[in-house]
N, C-alpha and C positions, 0 to 999 in steps of 0.2 A: 485520538479515541476519547468519547465522552467519558467523564468520571474517573479515568484511570490515569493519575499523574503522579509523579515523584515528588515528594516532599522537597521543598526548596530549603538549602542550607541557610544557616543564619548569614546575615550581611552578603546575600546574594544581590547584586546590583545589574540588572540585566545589560543596561547600556555599556558598563565597564566590561563585562563578559565579552559582549559582542566586539568591543573595541580590542581587546586582548587578544581575541582569537580570529581577527578580521582576515589574516593571511589565508585561512581556509574557507571564506566566505566569499562568494560572488555576488555583488549588489547590482551589476549590470549585465545580467546573463543573456539578454537579447543580442548584445552585441557579438556572442560567441557562436550564435546560430550558424550551422555549417562549418564550423571550424572548432569545435571543442577539443578535439584529439590534438590538433596542431596547436592551440592556445594554452592547452594545460600540460602538453609533454615537457619534461625537463629540459632546460638549455643544454645542449651539448650532448643529450643523452638519447637514446632509442625513443621513437614515436610510439606512444601508448596505442594498443591493437584494437581496442574496442570500448565503446561507451555503453555503460549500464546506468539505469536510472532507478533510484530507490525513491519511491513515490510515496509521501507521507513517512518520512524515515524516522519520525519520533526522535529520541535522544542518539540516534546514531550508532547503536551497539552493532547491529546487523551489518550496516554499511562499513562499520570501520573493521570488523572481521572479516569481511569479504574482500576489502581492499588491503588488508594485511596478507590474505592468503594469494592474492593474484595482482602483484604490483604491476604488471604489464597492463592492466585493465582500469579505464579511468570510471570511477563510481561518482554519480552525481547525486546527492541527496537533497529532496525538495520536501519542505514542510512549511506550513503556514503559520505555525506557532514559534515567534521569536525565541522563546525560552528553549524549544526543542533544537532550534538551528545553534543556538548558543553551546548546548550541551554536545551537540554533535560536532561542532567546529573545535570544541576542546579537545575530544578525543582525537581529531585528525591532527591537530597541532601537536599535542602531548605524545601520541603515538609516532610522530613523524611521517604521516601518511601523505605524500604529496599527490597522491593519486585519488583523493577523495576530496571533492569540493562539495559545498553546502550552499543552496540558494534558498532565500525565503520568497516562497510563491505559492501558488494553487493549482491543483490538477488541471484545471481548464486551461493553464497558461501553455501546456507542453507543446502545441502546435507553433507557438510563437518564439519558444525558447530553443527548439531544435528544428533543423532543417529535415525535408523529407528524406527518409532511409539513413538518418545518423544514429539512431539508438538500435544496440544490439539485442538489449533485455529490458523490460520493464517489470520491476518488482512492486508488488502490492502486499505488504505484510500487515495483516489485522486492521484494514481500515475502518474508520467509523461506519457503523451499519446505516445511521439515519433509518430507522425503522418505518417512520411516519410515510404515508403516500406522497404528501406534499413536499416532502424532502428528499424523495427518491432520486432527483437529478443530480443531488450533492455525493451520491455514491461513487467511488471511484472505478466501480465495475459497471456503472449504468451505459447504456447502449450508447449514449453520446459520448461518453469518454472513451468508450472502447473504438468508436470511430475515429477520435482524435488519434488515439495510440497508432492505429493503420497508417496514418499519415507519416509517423516519424519512425516506425520500425525498419530496420534494415531487411532487405530479402532474407529470409530465413529466420529473423527475429521472433523473439516470444513474449509473452506476458506470463509472469508466475505470480500466483495469488494464493494467499492463506489466510484463513480465517477460523476463529472458535465458534462463529455463528453458522449453525446449519441453516437457518432461513436465509441468510444472506448469500450462503453458498448457492442453495437451491435457486434462488433469484438470479445470481450471476449465471448460472449454467444457461438461463433462458437468454440472457444477454449476450454471451459470447457466440451462442448459435445464430441470434439475430444479427450480429455484426459480422458474420460469416467467418468467424474463427474456427480452427480445427483443433479438438483436444489432442496432445501428445501425451499427456498424464493426468491422472484424476485419482484422488485417494480421499478416504474418508479416516485416514490416519497417516497424514503426512509425515510425522516426526519417525513413525516406524518405516515408512518407505524410502525416506531419505534422511537417514540418522546422521549424516555428515554436513548436513546443511546448517550454516551459521544460525544461531539463536537469537532472535530479538526479544527485546525487554518485555514487549508484550506477551510473547509466547511463554517467557520464563514466568511471567507473574500470572498469567491465565492459566498455565499448566498446572501451578501449585494449588488451583481452585478447582481442579478436576477437568479442565477443558481438553477436548480432543481436537486436533487440527486437521481441518479440511484443506486440501490443496488442489491445485490444477496448474498445467501449461498450456499454453495454446499459442498456435502460430495463425496469422491471417491467411484464410483461404480465399476462393473466389467470392466476389459480391457482386450479385447481378439483380438488377431491378430496383425498386424504390424499397429502401429500408423502412419499417414503420414499426412502432413499440406495441406489441399485443400483450406483454405479460403483466399479471397482476403487479402494482407496483408496492402496496403495503407488505411489509415483511410478516405482518400477522398472519396472512393468507398461506405462508410456508411452514407455519408451526404445526406440530402433529395434533391431531384431534383429540386425543387424551393427554391432557397437560399434567394430570397427576403422575404421570409415568416419566415426566421430563426431569432427570437426574441433575442435568446442568443447564443453567439459564445463561444464554450467550450474553456477552457484556454488550451493554447497551440498549438491552431488551428487557430488563428487570421490571420496570413499569409496565410494558405491555403484556408481559405475561402475567403479572399479577392481577391486572384489571380483567384480562381473560378469564383467569381462573375465578375471580369474583362473579363475574357475569356469568359464567356457566354454571357455577353453584346456585346461584339465584334462580336461573331457569330450571335447574334440577328439582329445586324446593318446590316450585310451582306445580311440578308434576307429581 
């Protein structure tokens, strides 16, 4: 997520951290495609029953708590930031979470990392909004990404998405519909509706700033005909018309909101 980072401790050496917690990091994930549960189940122990993917896992707080609650489920945390991977791997090792594996990769890699039908659930917690139109394809809820998720989800599998950004949530609803997903849950106050869900670092930080959490869960439904992008791609198009009444500015959209407020103020002054 843009602009929301933990302060690094003194003497933090990334390479040293990655080496120290290497037991929880999978550097060759493609070799496990189709056999993640088999390859990550404890030797001599019971086979893990399901694979869940925390895509954009950040520092790993959500994934670690989830793995601790359900030791018979394999959680794979993916993040493109090596610092995040290092922090998440540290949690996995120090907490003794053998069912949590971290992978340095991108969202677009999922169809290469997992076999068709291998993933039971994909979790998207507070992904970077990328508000500009030209960056829309980088959103983890963009149509192209959702079509990739369909490839790897098991029958009955789902995508769970949470965000502080009402514009990103509104945009994402259009994308899930276009990608043929069916909503099984939708909320404008996800923490109130699902109070027992693990709390991610982003939710904790943004909640203190006044954020409300929007959430949904969706499963792949029928997909017929040619899929075509028809939604507005700029998140500015999903902001309310009266920005003066906007009490909370979604993270990553402060610049967009400021520019629009200034523009509308100038237009109002001309009239």
